[in-house]
C-alpha positions as CSV (number, residue, x, y, z in Angstrom):
1,M,13.7,-1.6,-6.3
2,L,14.3,-4.5,-4.0
3,W,16.6,-7.3,-5.4
4,A,13.6,-9.8,-5.9
5,D,11.7,-7.5,-7.9
6,R,14.8,-6.5,-9.9
7,I,15.6,-10.1,-10.6
8,A,12.0,-11.1,-11.5
9,S,11.8,-8.2,-13.9
10,E,15.1,-9.3,-15.6
11,I,13.9,-12.7,-15.9
12,Q,10.6,-11.8,-17.4
13,D,12.5,-9.4,-19.9
14,T,15.2,-11.8,-21.1
15,R,13.8,-15.3,-20.8
16,K,10.9,-17.5,-21.9
17,P,10.2,-20.8,-20.1
18,R,11.8,-23.6,-22.0
19,N,8.5,-25.6,-22.0
20,G,6.7,-22.5,-23.1
21,K,4.5,-22.3,-20.1
22,T,6.2,-22.5,-16.6
23,F,9.5,-21.4,-15.4
24,L,11.4,-24.1,-13.5
25,I,13.5,-22.9,-10.6
26,R,15.7,-25.4,-8.9
27,D,17.9,-25.5,-5.8
28,E,19.6,-28.4,-4.0
29,K,21.5,-29.4,-0.8
30,T,23.7,-32.3,-0.1
31,I,22.3,-33.5,3.4
32,S,25.6,-34.4,5.1
33,G,24.4,-33.4,8.5
34,R,22.7,-30.6,10.2
35,V,22.3,-27.9,7.3
36,H,24.1,-24.6,7.9
37,V,22.0,-21.6,7.9
38,G,24.0,-20.4,4.7
39,S,22.0,-22.9,2.6
40,M,18.8,-21.1,3.7
41,R,19.9,-18.1,1.7
42,G,19.6,-20.1,-1.5
43,V,16.2,-21.5,-0.6
44,A,15.0,-17.9,0.3
45,I,16.3,-16.3,-2.9
46,H,14.8,-19.0,-5.2
47,G,11.8,-19.1,-3.2
48,L,11.1,-15.4,-3.1
49,V,11.8,-15.0,-6.9
50,A,9.1,-17.7,-7.5
51,E,6.8,-15.6,-5.2
52,V,7.3,-12.4,-6.9
53,L,6.9,-14.1,-10.4
54,A,3.6,-15.4,-9.1
55,E,2.6,-11.8,-8.0
56,N,3.4,-10.6,-11.5
57,G,1.2,-13.4,-13.1
58,V,4.2,-15.5,-14.2
59,A,3.9,-19.1,-13.7
60,S,6.8,-20.9,-12.0
61,E,7.7,-24.1,-10.1
62,F,10.3,-24.1,-7.4
63,R,11.9,-27.5,-7.3
64,F,14.3,-28.7,-4.5
65,E,16.7,-31.6,-4.4
66,I,17.4,-33.6,-1.2
67,G,21.0,-34.8,-1.9
68,D,21.2,-38.3,-0.5
69,L,23.4,-39.9,-3.4
70,D,26.7,-38.2,-2.3
71,P,29.3,-39.9,-0.1
72,F,29.3,-39.6,3.6
73,D,32.7,-38.0,3.8
74,S,32.9,-36.9,7.5
75,I,31.4,-37.4,10.8
76,P,30.0,-34.2,12.5
77,N,31.1,-33.5,15.9
78,Y,27.8,-34.1,17.5
79,L,27.6,-37.7,16.3
80,D,29.2,-40.8,17.9
81,T,32.4,-41.4,15.9
82,K,32.6,-45.1,16.8
83,K,29.0,-45.7,15.5
84,F,29.5,-43.9,12.1
85,T,33.2,-44.6,11.2
86,E,32.2,-47.9,9.4
87,H,29.7,-45.9,7.2
88,L,32.4,-43.4,5.9
89,G,32.5,-43.4,2.2
90,K,29.0,-44.9,1.7
91,P,26.2,-42.8,-0.2
92,L,24.2,-40.9,2.3
93,F,21.1,-42.9,1.6
94,A,23.0,-46.0,3.0
95,V,24.1,-44.4,6.3
96,P,21.7,-45.1,9.2
97,S,19.7,-42.4,10.8
98,P,21.1,-41.1,14.1
99,E,17.7,-41.7,15.6
100,S,15.0,-44.3,15.0
101,G,12.0,-43.5,13.0
102,F,13.7,-42.3,9.8
103,K,14.7,-44.3,6.7
104,N,18.3,-43.1,6.6
105,Y,20.8,-40.5,7.5
106,A,19.8,-38.0,4.7
107,E,16.1,-38.3,5.6
108,Y,16.7,-37.6,9.3
109,F,18.5,-34.4,8.7
110,G,16.6,-33.6,5.5
111,E,13.3,-33.6,7.6
112,E,14.8,-31.0,9.9
113,F,15.9,-28.8,7.0
114,I,12.5,-29.2,5.3
115,G,10.8,-28.1,8.6
116,V,12.9,-24.8,8.6
117,H,11.7,-24.2,4.9
118,K,8.1,-24.5,6.0
119,K,8.5,-22.2,9.0
120,A,10.0,-19.5,6.7
121,G,7.2,-20.0,4.2
122,F,9.2,-21.4,1.5
123,I,7.7,-24.8,0.3
124,P,9.1,-26.1,-2.9
125,N,8.3,-29.5,-4.6
126,Y,10.9,-31.9,-3.1
127,Y,12.5,-34.8,-4.7
128,R,15.5,-37.1,-3.8
129,A,18.7,-37.6,-5.9
130,T,18.4,-41.3,-5.4
131,D,14.8,-41.3,-6.9
132,F,15.9,-39.1,-9.7
133,Y,18.9,-41.5,-10.7
134,R,17.1,-44.7,-10.0
135,S,14.1,-43.6,-12.2
136,G,16.5,-43.7,-15.1
137,K,16.1,-40.0,-16.0
138,M,19.8,-39.5,-15.8
139,D,20.9,-42.6,-17.7
140,T,21.0,-40.9,-21.1
141,L,23.0,-38.0,-19.7
142,V,25.4,-40.3,-17.7
143,K,25.9,-42.1,-21.1
144,V,26.8,-38.9,-23.0
145,A,29.2,-38.0,-20.1
146,L,31.0,-41.2,-20.3
147,E,31.2,-41.1,-24.1
148,R,32.6,-37.6,-24.0
149,A,34.9,-38.1,-20.9
150,N,37.8,-36.7,-23.0
151,D,35.8,-33.3,-23.6
152,I,34.9,-33.1,-19.8
153,R,38.6,-33.6,-18.9
154,R,39.6,-30.9,-21.3
155,I,36.9,-28.5,-19.9
156,L,38.0,-29.0,-16.3
157,R,41.5,-28.4,-17.3
158,E,40.9,-25.3,-19.4
159,V,38.2,-23.7,-17.0
160,S,39.3,-24.6,-13.6
161,G,42.9,-26.0,-13.9
162,S,41.9,-29.5,-12.8
163,E,44.1,-32.2,-14.3
164,K,42.5,-35.5,-14.8
165,D,44.2,-38.8,-15.7
166,V,43.4,-40.1,-19.2
167,S,41.7,-43.1,-17.6
168,W,39.4,-40.9,-15.4
169,L,35.7,-41.1,-16.0
170,P,33.2,-38.6,-14.6
171,V,31.3,-41.1,-12.4
172,S,31.5,-42.3,-8.8
173,V,30.6,-46.0,-8.7
174,I,29.1,-47.7,-5.6
175,C,31.1,-50.7,-4.8
176,E,29.0,-53.9,-5.0
177,K,31.0,-55.6,-2.3
178,C,31.4,-52.9,0.6
179,G,28.7,-50.2,-0.5
180,K,31.2,-47.4,-0.6
181,M,31.5,-44.8,-3.4
182,M,34.1,-42.4,-2.0
183,T,36.8,-45.3,-2.3
184,T,36.1,-46.2,-5.9
185,R,37.7,-45.1,-9.1
186,A,36.0,-45.9,-12.5
187,Y,37.7,-46.6,-15.8
188,G,37.3,-48.4,-19.1
189,Y,33.9,-47.6,-20.3
190,D,32.9,-50.1,-23.0
191,G,29.5,-48.7,-24.1
192,E,27.6,-50.7,-21.4
193,T,29.7,-51.0,-18.3
194,V,32.6,-49.4,-16.5
195,G,35.5,-51.0,-14.6
196,Y,36.0,-50.0,-11.1
197,A,38.4,-50.6,-8.3
198,C,37.7,-50.0,-4.6
199,D,41.2,-48.9,-3.8
200,K,41.1,-45.1,-2.8
201,N,41.8,-44.4,0.8
202,P,40.8,-40.8,1.6
203,D,41.1,-40.0,5.3
204,E,39.7,-42.6,7.5
205,C,37.6,-44.2,4.8
206,V,38.9,-47.9,4.2
207,P,38.5,-49.4,0.8
208,C,37.7,-53.1,0.4
209,G,39.9,-53.7,-2.6
210,H,37.3,-55.2,-4.7
211,T,37.4,-54.8,-8.6
212,G,34.8,-55.4,-11.1
213,R,32.6,-54.1,-13.9
214,I,29.2,-52.6,-13.4
215,A,26.3,-51.0,-15.6
216,P,26.5,-47.5,-14.3
217,W,22.6,-46.9,-14.8
218,R,19.8,-46.3,-12.4
219,G,21.8,-45.2,-9.5
220,A,24.6,-47.7,-9.5
221,A,26.8,-44.6,-10.3
222,K,26.6,-41.0,-9.9
223,L,28.0,-38.3,-11.9
224,F,30.6,-36.1,-10.3
225,W,29.4,-32.7,-9.0
226,K,30.1,-30.3,-11.8
227,V,28.9,-32.7,-14.4
228,D,26.0,-33.8,-12.3
229,W,25.0,-30.1,-12.0
230,A,25.0,-29.6,-15.6
231,A,23.1,-32.9,-16.3
232,K,20.3,-32.2,-14.0
233,W,19.7,-28.9,-15.7
234,V,19.3,-30.8,-18.9
235,A,17.1,-33.7,-17.4
236,Q,14.6,-31.3,-15.6
237,G,14.6,-28.4,-18.2
238,V,15.8,-25.9,-15.3
239,D,15.3,-22.2,-16.3
240,I,16.6,-20.6,-13.2
241,E,19.2,-21.7,-10.7
242,G,21.6,-19.6,-8.6
243,G,24.5,-20.3,-6.4
244,G,26.8,-18.9,-3.8
245,K,29.5,-16.5,-5.0
246,D,32.2,-19.3,-4.4
247,H,30.6,-21.2,-7.1
248,S,30.1,-18.4,-9.5
249,T,33.6,-17.1,-9.7
250,R,35.6,-17.6,-12.8
251,G,36.9,-21.1,-12.9
252,G,34.4,-22.1,-10.2
253,S,31.9,-24.9,-10.3
254,R,29.3,-22.8,-12.1
255,D,31.7,-21.8,-14.8
256,A,32.8,-25.4,-15.4
257,A,29.2,-26.5,-15.2
258,N,28.1,-23.9,-17.8
259,H,30.9,-25.1,-20.2
260,I,29.9,-28.7,-19.8
261,S,26.2,-27.8,-20.2
262,R,26.8,-26.1,-23.6
263,E,29.8,-28.2,-25.0
264,V,28.8,-31.6,-23.8
265,F,25.0,-31.7,-23.5
266,G,24.1,-28.8,-26.0
267,Y,22.1,-27.0,-23.4
268,E,22.0,-23.3,-22.6
269,P,22.7,-22.9,-18.8
270,P,20.0,-21.5,-16.6
271,F,19.5,-17.8,-15.6
272,D,22.1,-17.5,-12.8
273,I,21.7,-15.7,-9.4
274,P,25.0,-15.5,-7.8
275,Y,24.8,-14.5,-4.1
276,E,26.9,-13.6,-1.2
277,F,27.5,-15.7,1.9
278,F,25.4,-16.0,5.1
279,L,27.9,-15.7,8.0
280,V,27.5,-16.6,11.6
281,G,29.4,-14.4,14.0
282,G,31.5,-13.4,10.9
283,K,32.6,-16.8,9.8
284,K,31.3,-19.2,7.1
285,M,31.5,-22.2,9.5
286,S,29.9,-25.6,9.0
287,S,27.0,-26.7,11.2
288,S,29.2,-29.3,12.6
289,K,31.6,-26.8,14.2
290,G,29.5,-24.0,15.4
291,R,26.5,-24.0,17.8
292,G,23.8,-21.6,16.5
293,S,25.1,-22.0,12.9
294,S,22.5,-24.5,11.6
295,A,19.4,-23.4,9.8
296,K,17.3,-24.9,12.6
297,D,19.3,-23.1,15.4
298,M,18.8,-19.8,13.7
299,S,15.1,-20.4,13.0
300,D,14.6,-21.1,16.6
301,L,15.5,-17.6,17.3
302,F,13.0,-15.8,15.4
303,P,9.2,-15.9,14.4
304,P,8.7,-16.6,10.6
305,Q,8.5,-12.9,9.5
306,T,11.7,-11.9,11.3
307,Y,13.5,-15.1,10.0
308,R,12.5,-14.2,6.6
309,L,13.9,-10.7,7.0
310,A,17.2,-12.2,8.2
311,L,17.2,-14.2,4.8
312,I,15.9,-11.7,2.3
313,G,16.4,-8.2,4.0
314,K,19.9,-7.5,2.3
315,D,20.7,-7.4,-1.3
316,I,21.9,-10.7,-2.5
317,R,25.3,-8.9,-3.4
318,E,25.7,-8.3,0.4
319,Q,26.9,-10.6,3.0
320,I,24.4,-11.5,5.9
321,N,26.1,-11.8,9.4
322,I,24.2,-12.8,12.4
323,D,25.8,-13.8,15.8
324,P,23.3,-15.4,18.1
325,S,25.4,-14.6,21.0
326,G,25.7,-10.9,20.2
327,E,23.7,-7.7,19.5
328,S,22.6,-8.7,16.1
329,V,19.5,-10.7,17.4
330,P,17.9,-7.7,19.1
331,R,18.9,-5.5,16.1
332,L,17.1,-7.7,13.6
333,Y,14.0,-7.5,15.6
334,D,14.5,-3.6,15.8
335,W,14.9,-3.6,12.0
336,H,11.5,-5.5,11.6
337,D,9.9,-3.1,14.1
338,E,11.2,-0.1,12.1
339,L,9.8,-1.6,8.8
340,A,6.4,-2.0,10.6
341,L,6.6,1.7,11.8
342,G,7.1,2.8,8.3
343,V,3.9,0.8,7.1
344,R,1.8,2.1,9.9
345,E,2.9,5.7,9.0
346,G,1.8,5.0,5.4
347,K,5.2,4.9,3.7
348,A,5.1,3.4,0.2
349,D,8.6,2.5,-0.6
350,D,11.2,-0.4,-0.7
351,Y,10.9,-0.5,3.2
352,S,7.1,-1.3,3.0
353,R,7.7,-3.7,0.2
354,L,10.4,-5.5,2.2
355,Y,8.0,-5.7,5.1
356,A,5.4,-7.2,2.9
357,L,7.7,-9.8,1.5
358,C,8.7,-10.8,5.0
359,E,5.1,-11.9,5.7
360,L,4.3,-15.4,4.7
361,P,2.6,-15.5,1.3
362,K,-0.7,-16.9,2.6
363,N,-1.0,-13.9,5.0
364,R,0.2,-11.1,2.7
365,A,-3.2,-10.1,1.5
366,A,-4.4,-9.2,5.0
367,L,-1.1,-7.5,5.9
368,S,-1.2,-5.5,9.2
369,A,1.8,-3.9,11.0
370,L,1.2,-4.3,14.7
371,W,3.0,-2.1,17.4
372,Q,5.4,-4.2,19.3
373,M,7.6,-3.6,22.4
374,R,11.2,-3.6,21.5
375,F,12.9,-7.1,21.8
376,R,15.5,-5.9,24.4
377,E,12.8,-4.3,26.5
378,V,10.9,-7.5,26.5
379,A,14.1,-9.5,27.2
380,F,14.8,-7.3,30.3
381,I,11.1,-7.4,31.7
382,A,11.1,-11.1,31.1
383,Q,13.8,-11.4,33.9
384,M,12.0,-9.1,36.3
385,P,9.4,-11.2,38.1
386,H,7.7,-8.4,39.8
387,L,6.9,-6.7,36.5
388,S,3.8,-7.4,34.3
389,L,5.0,-7.6,30.7
390,E,1.5,-6.6,29.3
391,D,1.2,-3.5,31.7
392,E,4.8,-2.3,30.8
393,A,4.0,-2.8,27.1
394,A,0.8,-0.8,27.5
395,R,2.7,1.9,29.2
396,A,5.4,1.9,26.4
397,K,2.8,2.1,23.8
398,G,0.7,4.8,25.6
399,S,-2.6,2.8,25.4
400,A,-3.9,-0.7,25.9
401,L,-2.8,-3.4,23.7
402,T,-5.2,-5.0,21.2
403,A,-5.7,-8.6,21.2
404,D,-3.4,-9.2,18.4
405,E,-0.7,-7.1,20.0
406,R,-1.1,-9.3,23.2
407,I,-0.6,-12.4,21.1
408,A,2.4,-10.9,19.3
409,L,3.9,-9.9,22.7
410,E,3.5,-13.3,24.2
411,E,5.3,-14.7,21.1
412,R,8.1,-12.2,21.3
413,A,8.5,-13.1,25.0
414,R,8.9,-16.7,24.3
415,Y,11.7,-16.0,21.7
416,A,13.2,-13.6,24.1
417,K,13.4,-16.1,27.0
418,F,14.8,-18.7,24.6
419,W,17.6,-16.4,23.4
420,L,18.4,-15.4,26.9
421,T,18.7,-19.0,28.0
422,A,20.5,-20.2,25.0
423,Y,22.7,-17.5,23.5
424,A,22.5,-14.0,24.8
425,P,25.6,-12.3,26.1
426,E,26.1,-11.5,29.8
427,E,25.3,-7.8,29.2
428,F,21.7,-8.7,28.4
429,K,21.3,-10.8,31.6
430,Y,19.9,-9.1,34.6
431,E,19.1,-10.1,38.1
432,L,17.4,-7.6,40.5
433,Q,19.1,-7.7,43.8
434,E,16.7,-8.1,46.6
435,E,19.2,-6.9,49.2
436,M,21.5,-4.0,48.9
437,P,24.7,-5.3,47.3
438,N,28.2,-4.6,48.5
439,V,29.3,-2.0,45.9
440,N,31.7,1.0,46.0
441,L,30.2,4.4,45.4
442,S,31.8,7.8,45.4
443,N,30.5,10.6,47.6
444,I,29.2,12.4,44.6
445,Q,27.3,9.4,43.5
446,K,25.8,9.0,47.0
447,K,24.7,12.5,47.1
448,A,23.0,12.1,43.8
449,L,21.0,9.1,44.8
450,G,20.0,10.7,48.0
451,V,18.5,13.6,45.9
452,L,16.8,11.3,43.7
453,A,15.3,9.4,46.7
454,E,13.8,12.7,48.1
455,Y,12.4,13.4,44.6
456,L,10.6,9.9,44.6
457,Q,9.3,10.2,48.1
458,A,7.2,13.2,47.2
459,E,4.9,11.3,44.9
460,K,4.8,8.5,42.4
461,R,6.7,9.4,39.2
462,T,6.4,8.2,35.6
463,G,9.2,6.9,33.6
464,E,9.3,10.1,31.6
465,E,9.4,12.3,34.7
466,L,12.3,10.3,36.1
467,H,14.1,10.6,32.9
468,L,14.0,14.4,32.9
469,R,14.8,14.5,36.5
470,L,17.9,12.4,36.0
471,H,19.2,14.8,33.4
472,E,18.5,17.6,35.9
473,L,20.7,16.0,38.4
474,K,23.7,16.3,36.0
475,T,23.9,20.0,36.6
476,E,22.4,20.3,40.1
477,V,24.6,17.8,42.0
478,P,26.7,18.1,39.5
479,I,27.7,14.6,38.4
480,Q,28.8,13.1,35.2
481,P,25.9,11.3,33.5
482,K,28.0,7.9,33.3
483,D,28.7,8.1,36.9
484,L,25.0,8.7,38.0
485,F,23.7,5.8,35.8
486,Q,26.5,3.4,36.8
487,A,25.7,4.1,40.5
488,M,22.0,3.2,39.8
489,Y,22.6,0.0,37.9
490,R,25.2,-1.1,40.5
491,I,22.8,-0.9,43.5
492,F,20.0,-2.5,41.7
493,L,21.6,-5.0,39.2
494,V,25.3,-5.2,40.2
495,R,26.1,-4.1,36.8
496,D,27.7,-1.0,35.2
497,S,25.0,-0.7,32.5
498,G,21.3,-1.5,32.0
499,P,18.1,-0.5,30.4
500,K,16.7,3.0,30.2
501,A,17.1,4.3,33.7
502,G,13.8,6.4,34.1
503,W,11.6,3.7,32.7
504,F,13.4,1.0,34.8
505,L,13.1,2.8,38.1
506,A,9.4,3.6,37.2
507,G,8.6,-0.1,36.9
508,L,10.0,-1.1,40.3
509,P,7.9,-0.9,43.4
510,R,8.2,2.7,44.6
511,N,8.9,1.9,48.3
512,F,11.6,-0.7,47.3
513,V,13.3,2.0,45.1
514,I,13.3,4.7,47.7
515,K,14.6,2.3,50.4
516,R,17.5,1.2,48.1
517,L,18.4,4.8,47.1
518,K,18.6,5.8,50.8
519,E,20.6,2.8,51.8
520,A,23.1,3.5,49.1
521,S,23.3,7.3,49.8
522,Q,24.0,6.6,53.4
523,Q,26.7,3.9,53.0
């Protein structure tokens, strides 16, 4: 049973919607810059659980928070430091957009992230943290948290070992003078207002020194993360909300939020779905530090179905690791093609179920598993201007392509060309040499190439025939296979490796191949 079916069944067996009708599923992301692809795993997990519950006839709502009320705590390396330094410490909604046409910083990067959600077919109901606080929906819970600050300090100490000063309050106030929140500390709650001082100096964030009192309602202040998390469960009636494994460890954010939810707000925490990380090249890097690591970067490499496979294909207890500049991109396409093959062969198992869930929900009823040429072969042909991609695909398939297969082939070619330009390692990049390159060949290699030229001169050969002949030469000449293939790749591509040799030679103009083989054999 796939993880999404397993979790949906567990929810149905153990939980009832708090409102008696509809399960509320929630996720959120602080929009501090371009969002790392790791955050898409949470979107996909919550979104897919909602999809499976719907398939089972269970009503649910997937709600997603655009976090725009947290402080702007660092400047990503792709932004102008001089332009944004003055805004460090302000809430994200108060930081200007890097480009015109957007209300603020969070809206600019939030729209990009939402676009990735839509491409992958996960479309929750969105709300902004600012709207939620400013509406007054959090006021009662902020009041409870301030009144029970002693209990929250105790919970944080007992659960996570975090010691807080006796004057500490669980809110971050926005300074009325400079507009920053990362520089303020709140104290002295009197039932209506809190005192605050803008005197904290984290990193390059400069406080203004202002002191005062403020009513911490309607977005003038925000609860700190672990308290805020628990309060939002209560305010919205959340039934289901998971998080990354770093949050779900003992003493982690989820553990602390669970205790605060029960002991301070009297609310049983939502059903948890702890999940492993999405790594990029083996690292849990931030989008500001690694090209190819953002959700948008990763989505640009794949059509929707393959991108969904990247996000949902592995069990939530397993790490996902994709390196845009390595083998993992073509391997992911291969994986999707293998699932499609199983569907065409009529296999009814977890693999066919996974293939179906990779399809966008709106298209799932009319699911088809098209034949497709392998991604790495498409990538190679895209670099060979003398080859027709459609003709070579038909040759690989063994029959003419259908209209849908031609459309799918054109789409795959677009993604392959983008990958080759932006990320592909050198071993995937080929340039056919129009003239005989200056390469060193052994006498035995020259002999084998001469024999192959004679074989081709007799008549036109198919890729399969050439494949068989190459293997015969191993014993006839004789020559080690690696030496034979290396010689061929060197004289045509100036490389020591390449695509399937028989198929490659059969796709080139016959006279061109014969001439090159003869030239090489006579060097």
